[in-house]
C-alpha positions in Angstrom: -40.0 38.6 -62.6 -40.1 40.5 -59.4 -37.3 38.5 -57.9 -35.1 39.2 -61.0 -35.6 42.9 -60.6 -34.9 42.7 -56.9 -31.5 41.0 -57.5 -30.7 43.2 -60.5 -31.1 46.2 -58.2 -29.2 44.7 -55.4 -26.1 43.5 -57.4 -26.4 46.0 -60.2 -26.1 48.9 -57.8 -23.0 47.5 -56.3 -21.4 47.0 -59.7 -22.6 50.4 -60.8 -20.8 52.0 -57.9 -17.8 49.8 -57.6 -16.6 49.8 -61.3 -16.0 53.6 -61.6 -14.2 53.6 -58.2 -12.0 50.8 -59.3 -11.3 52.4 -62.7 -10.3 55.7 -61.2 -8.2 54.3 -58.3 -6.6 51.2 -59.9 -6.8 51.8 -63.6 -8.2 49.9 -66.5 -6.4 46.7 -65.8 -8.2 46.2 -62.5 -11.6 46.3 -64.3 -10.4 43.7 -66.8 -9.2 41.4 -64.0 -12.6 41.8 -62.1 -14.5 41.1 -65.4 -12.4 38.0 -66.0 -12.9 36.7 -62.5 -16.7 37.3 -62.7 -16.7 35.4 -66.0 -14.8 32.5 -64.5 -17.2 32.3 -61.5 -20.2 32.3 -63.9 -18.6 29.5 -66.0 -17.9 27.6 -62.7 -21.5 27.9 -61.6 -22.7 26.7 -65.0 -20.4 23.7 -64.9 -21.4 22.9 -61.3 -25.1 23.0 -62.2 -24.5 20.9 -65.2 -22.4 18.4 -63.2 -25.1 18.2 -60.5 -27.9 17.7 -63.1 -26.0 15.0 -65.0 -24.2 13.0 -62.3 -26.1 13.5 -59.0 -29.7 14.6 -59.6 -30.7 11.2 -61.0 -29.4 9.5 -57.8 -30.8 12.0 -55.3 -33.9 13.3 -57.0 -35.7 16.5 -56.1 -34.6 18.0 -52.8 -38.1 19.3 -52.1 -39.4 15.8 -51.8 -36.9 14.7 -49.1 -37.0 14.6 -45.4 -35.3 17.5 -43.6 -32.2 15.5 -42.4 -31.5 14.0 -45.7 -32.2 17.3 -47.5 -29.7 19.1 -45.3 -26.9 16.6 -45.9 -27.4 16.6 -49.7 -27.6 20.4 -49.9 -24.3 20.7 -47.9 -22.8 18.2 -50.3 -24.1 20.2 -53.3 -22.7 23.4 -51.8 -19.3 21.9 -51.4 -19.5 20.5 -55.0 -20.3 24.0 -56.3 -17.6 25.7 -54.2 -15.0 23.1 -55.4 -15.9 23.6 -59.1 -16.0 27.4 -58.8 -12.6 27.5 -57.0 -11.1 25.2 -59.7 -12.3 27.5 -62.4 -11.1 30.7 -60.7 -7.7 29.2 -59.9 -7.2 27.9 -63.4 -7.3 24.2 -62.8 
């Protein structure tokens, strides 16, 4: 619970400060575009996590139980997978 509060303060403060500035400088349309992009990134992360859990986790298992070299390679692959799916969602592919 402490971690959730820490990240809520960290990212919530940025959003709390940035949204009014965006609204007053760029107008209502900019806020809508930002909200849409945040939604697409959230959907992309959800799809990436689902894809990892269904397609790759049964093959690789838990990353905590691996040796350091194998763990690093698999986590780099996982990061590239997540980045590719998030980019595909935000670009509308």
